[in-house]
C-alpha positions in Angstrom: -82.9 -19.1 -43.6 -84.3 -17.5 -40.5 -83.9 -19.4 -37.2 -86.5 -19.6 -34.4 -84.0 -18.7 -31.7 -82.0 -15.5 -32.3 -78.3 -16.0 -31.6 -76.8 -13.4 -29.3 -73.6 -13.6 -27.3 -74.9 -10.6 -25.2 -77.3 -12.8 -23.2 -77.8 -13.5 -20.5 -77.1 -10.1 -19.1 -74.9 -10.0 -16.0 -77.9 -8.7 -14.0 -80.2 -11.6 -14.9 -81.4 -13.9 -12.1 -79.4 -17.1 -11.8 -82.6 -19.1 -11.4 -83.2 -18.6 -15.2 -80.0 -20.4 -16.1 -81.7 -23.7 -16.9 -83.9 -21.9 -19.4 -80.9 -20.3 -21.0 -79.1 -23.7 -21.3 -82.2 -25.2 -23.1 -82.4 -22.1 -25.4 -78.7 -22.5 -26.2 -79.1 -26.3 -27.0 -82.2 -25.5 -29.2 -80.3 -22.8 -31.0 -77.3 -25.0 -31.6 -79.4 -27.9 -32.9 -81.4 -25.6 -35.1 -78.2 -24.4 -36.8 -76.6 -27.8 -37.0 -79.8 -29.2 -38.7 -79.1 -27.1 -41.8 -76.5 -29.7 -43.0 -76.8 -32.5 -40.3 -79.2 -34.9 -38.8 -79.9 -33.2 -35.5 -82.8 -34.5 -33.4 -84.1 -33.1 -30.1 -83.1 -36.4 -28.5 -80.2 -38.3 -29.9 -81.1 -41.7 -31.3 -77.6 -43.1 -31.3 -77.9 -43.9 -35.0 -76.6 -41.4 -37.6 -76.7 -38.5 -35.1 -75.0 -35.4 -36.5 -74.0 -37.0 -39.8 -74.2 -34.7 -42.8 -77.5 -34.8 -44.8 -76.5 -32.0 -47.1 -73.5 -29.7 -47.7 -74.1 -26.0 -48.4 -71.0 -24.2 -49.7 -70.9 -20.4 -49.9 -69.0 -18.8 -52.8 -65.6 -17.5 -51.9 -62.2 -16.8 -53.4 -59.4 -19.4 -53.3 -58.7 -20.1 -49.6 -55.3 -19.8 -47.9 -53.2 -23.0 -47.8 -53.3 -25.1 -44.6 -50.5 -27.6 -44.1 -51.6 -31.2 -44.6 -55.2 -30.2 -45.3 -57.2 -30.4 -48.6 -60.1 -27.9 -49.0 -63.3 -28.3 -51.0 -65.1 -25.0 -51.9 -67.1 -23.1 -54.5 -66.3 -19.9 -56.3 -67.6 -17.8 -59.1 -66.4 -18.5 -62.7 -67.9 -16.3 -65.3 -71.2 -15.9 -63.3 -71.5 -19.7 -62.5 -70.9 -21.3 -59.1 -68.2 -24.0 -59.7 -66.7 -26.6 -57.3 -63.0 -26.6 -56.6 -60.4 -28.6 -54.6 -57.2 -27.1 -53.2 -54.5 -29.5 -51.9 -51.9 -28.7 -49.2 -49.3 -28.0 -51.9 -51.4 -25.2 -53.5 -52.7 -27.2 -56.5 -56.2 -25.9 -57.3 -58.4 -28.2 -59.4 -61.7 -27.0 -60.8 -64.1 -30.0 -60.4 -67.1 -28.7 -62.3 -67.6 -26.7 -65.5 -71.1 -25.3 -66.3 -72.7 -27.7 -63.9 -70.9 -30.8 -65.2 -68.0 -32.7 -63.8 -64.9 -31.0 -65.4 -63.3 -32.9 -68.3 -64.1 -33.7 -71.9 -67.6 -32.7 -72.9 -70.1 -34.6 -75.1 -69.5 -32.5 -78.2 -65.8 -33.7 -78.2 -66.8 -37.3 -78.3 -67.1 -38.0 -82.1 -65.4 -40.6 -84.3 -61.7 -40.0 -84.4 -61.5 -38.2 -81.0 -58.4 -39.2 -79.1 -58.0 -38.7 -75.3 -55.9 -40.2 -72.4 -57.3 -42.5 -69.8 -56.0 -43.5 -66.3 -53.4 -46.3 -66.2 -54.9 -49.8 -66.0 -58.1 -48.9 -67.8 -58.7 -51.4 -70.7 -62.4 -51.0 -71.4 -64.5 -47.9 -72.0 -68.2 -47.6 -73.0 -69.4 -44.3 -74.3 -73.1 -43.9 -73.7 -75.8 -41.4 -74.9 -78.2 -39.6 -72.6 -80.6 -42.6 -72.4 -77.7 -45.0 -71.5 -77.5 -46.9 -74.8 -74.0 -47.7 -76.0 -73.3 -45.4 -78.9 -69.6 -45.8 -79.6 -66.7 -48.3 -80.0 -63.5 -47.3 -78.3 -60.0 -48.7 -78.6 -57.7 -48.3 -75.6 -54.0 -48.8 -76.2 -51.2 -47.6 -73.8 -53.5 -45.2 -71.9 -54.8 -43.5 -75.1 -58.4 -44.0 -76.2 -59.6 -43.5 -79.8 -63.2 -43.4 -80.7 -63.5 -45.7 -83.6 -67.2 -45.1 -84.5 -70.0 -43.0 -83.0 -73.7 -43.3 -83.8 -74.4 -40.0 -82.1 -72.8 -37.4 -79.8 -71.8 -39.1 -76.6 -73.0 -37.7 -73.3 -70.8 -39.5 -70.8 -67.9 -42.0 -70.5 -68.3 -45.1 -68.3 -64.9 -46.5 -67.2 -64.8 -50.2 -66.3 
């Protein structure tokens, strides 16, 4: 994305007249706002409401980052030609959050009658729904293990209540 104001740390030149300083300050503010506006709400004059909050987050593919003490890191990297979302905790545990554009985890094709999977502690009710949102399966949850009792069609997502 090209910016209107070109960023250069070589200006102003040491020989430039000091009476152009106010122009350079305005150019700098404009250039900063223009770049912040890529992912933030950045207006020419602050409104006092929502100034500089994120409106979008762009992540550039990278390899797994270095660990930083007490810091979790969210990033994307290439997995077999697809950009996937990852989380790295301060202990070095890397979790792939997406697979082929979906939240990582069991996929629709796995949800058929007789499928068994674990659920988080405390979950007692699950509804498995199709793409249109209609309930398509009955699920029994006992001691954190779910078993699909019957399925009318392949299930597209799990709704945990």
